[in-house]
N, C-alpha and C positions, 0 to 999 in steps of 0.2 A: 680908589682906596688909598688913604695915607699910610705910609710906612712909618712906624713908631719904634723908638728904642728907649727902653726903660732900664735904669740901673739902680739896684738897691743893695743895702748892706744890712745884715742882721746878726744877732748873737744866737747861738744854738741854745735852746732851752734844755738844760741837762736833765731835767726831770722827765723828759719825753724820750721814748725809744726812737732811735733813728737807724734805719737800714738803708744806707746810701744806694746799694745796688737796686733794691726794689723801688726806691724813690726815683732814681734816674730812668729806670725802665718805664715806670708809669708816666713820667714827664715826656719821655720820647714818644710814647704811643699817643698820649693826649695832644701834645704839641703838633705832631705830624698831621693830625686830623684838622687842625686849625691853621696850618701853615705858619706856625710860630717857630722861631729859631733862637739860639742863644748858647750861653755857657754858664756853668755854675762852678765857682771855685769854693771849696770847703776845706778849711785848714784844721778842722777838728774842734774849733771853738766858734768860728764865724763863717757866715755865708756871704759871698759877693756874687751877684748874679746879674746877667744881662738878658733881657727879653726883647725879641724883635718880631714885629708882625703888624697886622692891622691894629689901628688905634683901639677899637672896641675890644678885640680879643686880648691885646696886651693889658688893657685896663682891667678887664674881668679877671684875668689870671693873677695880676698883682693883688687885687682885692681878695682873691681866694687865698693867696700866699700870706697876706697880712693877717688873716684870721687863723692860719695854721698854727697850732699850739707848739710845733717844733721850733718856731721862731720867737725871739724876744727882742725888744728894742730895735725894731725895724726902722731903717732910715731910707727914705726915698732920696737918692742922690741926683737923679736926672730922669727926665721924661721929655722927649722931643721928637718931632718929625725929622726923618732923615731921608737921604736920597738912595742909600743902599744899605744892605745888611753887612755887618762885620763878621757874623758867625753863621753864614748861610749853609755850611756843610752839616750842621747838626740841628736836629729838632731839639736837642739839649746835650751839649758836651759837658762832661764832668771831669774836673781836676781836683784831686784830693791831696792834702798834706802840704808840707812846707819843707821840701827837700833842699839840698844845696843848690840845685839848678834854679828852683823857684826863688830861693833867697837871692841869688845873683840877679834874676830878672827884676825883682822888687828894688834891689839896691841900684840898678841902672837908672831908675826913675825917682827914687826917694832916698832920703838919708838913712832910713832904717827899714827893716822888713816888718816892723810893727806899725802898721799904717792906721792912723786915726781918720775914719771916713768923714768926720766933720771938718777936717782941716786940709784935705788933699783935693787936688784938681781932678775932676771926673775924667777929663781927657787922658790924664796920665794913668788913671786906673784902667781905662779902656786899652791903652797901649800895653800895660802889663798883661791884661787878659788876652790880647792879640798875640803877644809873645809866648804866653803859656799855651795858647791854641796851636801855635806853630810847633812847639815842643811835643804836643799831643798827636800831631799828624803822623800817620804811619809812614815809615821809610819806604821809599820806592826801590 
């Protein structure tokens, strides 16, 4: 089975209700059953998500997400076979908001924290999400 990583960006549809706690709990339950992992960064207006797993499962999930009315203007940034997972610890990790620490992470890789997904390097976005994931990890 090929391991695939997909990255997408979308705007939140403000006319649709969004309960992020229920959303992430549902994602975690469903993804765990299909051995999918990843991270979702939601800043209040936009979603940036990474999905990892089998090619068929990742593709099916992305198509389901693309039909979800909570998303608008979805942009597929990358979809490729990979050798290993970046976000293997979560069936789906959630990071919300754009606090000062998150702003600092963005500014480490970009000239602004207002990132245009059409003009940035996907590898840099993945670096941002990995750094955010490190921040999310529980202290030992």
